[in-house]
Phi, psi and omega in degrees: 000133181200174178112220182240165176110192186239129171271117187218087176307135181142197005295158185076202182269100181229161175240125175255137184243139178212156176289316179201171176226154179218116179071223176066174177242162191220145178218127183227151175245130177245134165252184182294337184239347182203174185204153174290153185218154169249106179269126178247118192260346186283163176296334172237083188299323174250116181266088184098145175290143173288153180229184182305338180283345179261129182259146174229110178258127178245125178247114179273112180276056176219162183280322180220159172241147176214188186295343178268358180288120175222131183233145174230135182155200182077261177269135172225129177245142178286349179270150185278344183294145180291123184253016186296327180295343178283344185236343190297331185266009172292165174273109182265136177226137182241145179224147176236141188301133181207121182302331180256017178289163182252357179256128179255135176215121178050043173084001175246159175250146187228157171243155178295132179254121186249359176290158183286140177231145180272128177244139180198178168235150183224159179287145183208152175237120185226142175261110177271008176124344183237024179111158182299143180233128177260137179193222183224145184223152177286134178239135181229134178210164177298140178281139178291134175295141182296146181261172175060211186300323179299322180290322177298314183300312183304328184275346185251345188233154176281168182298321180294320181288329176295330180283354184242105182293344174295341178258307187254359178298163185294332181257005177283150179227079190294335183256011178052041180271348184092355184243107182289165189298321179298316182292323175303314181298314187293333178267003177079027183253153172277177186296329181242017183288145172300144188237349186311311185285350183261354180287158174306146184234141174239140182220123178286140180239163178301333175227112177081210180199179180231134173238141183213149178208155177281155171206155183289142175289327184294117178294344178256032185287344177083017178225156171234152181249123186237127176262140180234155183218147168213163184263343184211129184285342186264331181227167179084179182236155173290139176237142179291137186297139172257106179301137181095345178240296178288322181218150178238115180290129181272310182166186179230158179213127176303141176281344185093358173274353176085356179229352178223162172225161176256128175256134187238138179239150171265132168267107185304140183296334182296330182282343185256002183293327186250338187202150177286167176233137176243132185243148171220156182248129175247132177250128184247134175272123182282144177279146177297000000 
């Protein structure tokens, strides 16, 4: 198949077979259990990669998509080789069924679906009527939300802000609050949340003292918390705290927000007998 126009197997859930394709536009319908398909049987199913001038429209004949939504269909090749690079640079448009939608397709109305989707190809075996055929098929699913600090950024900033590290970067302080983005994330705060109660706290005791700070409950949060100590703010250097000597961890208590806990340390009285101690908390972003 080549030339101009749109390849649209159907109406309904149908399979169109060709040896190969070159260029063109494509339109497929996916339901919860099946999908229309273009089966390509040749040894070179795509004669040249698709580009932005080639459109691929996907109509999901379902009411909603969620993290469990996974669809297979559209393109199927009899070859086992991954063909995703041949189609990834096309202009993709997705629609979901919507009674109030403005786009009509095969007697139903649809709305544009703008959430991120993961596209790939996977091995598949399908019986087209003459026995099982093993090959490769297009797979579409909900994209996983970014985790860790990247996920926090995605929830707090617009796309334009995300593209500007002076606004959304880990050390940026876009609202001039004195609390950079990474520290806000590590303390379980949003971009504009009040922070006074979330900052590290120190308390003098008749013997020794207590130091506490918030930390994220998620072990895969992608940050580490490092405590530093010095005896004089004017002279000397910050040194990393030695747990068991400079501080003794007492325990932890959830804050109640579901994402953070407070970890509490004892400052041994023996370390304060001759000189005061100054502590600071540093949050480090772990590399992937």
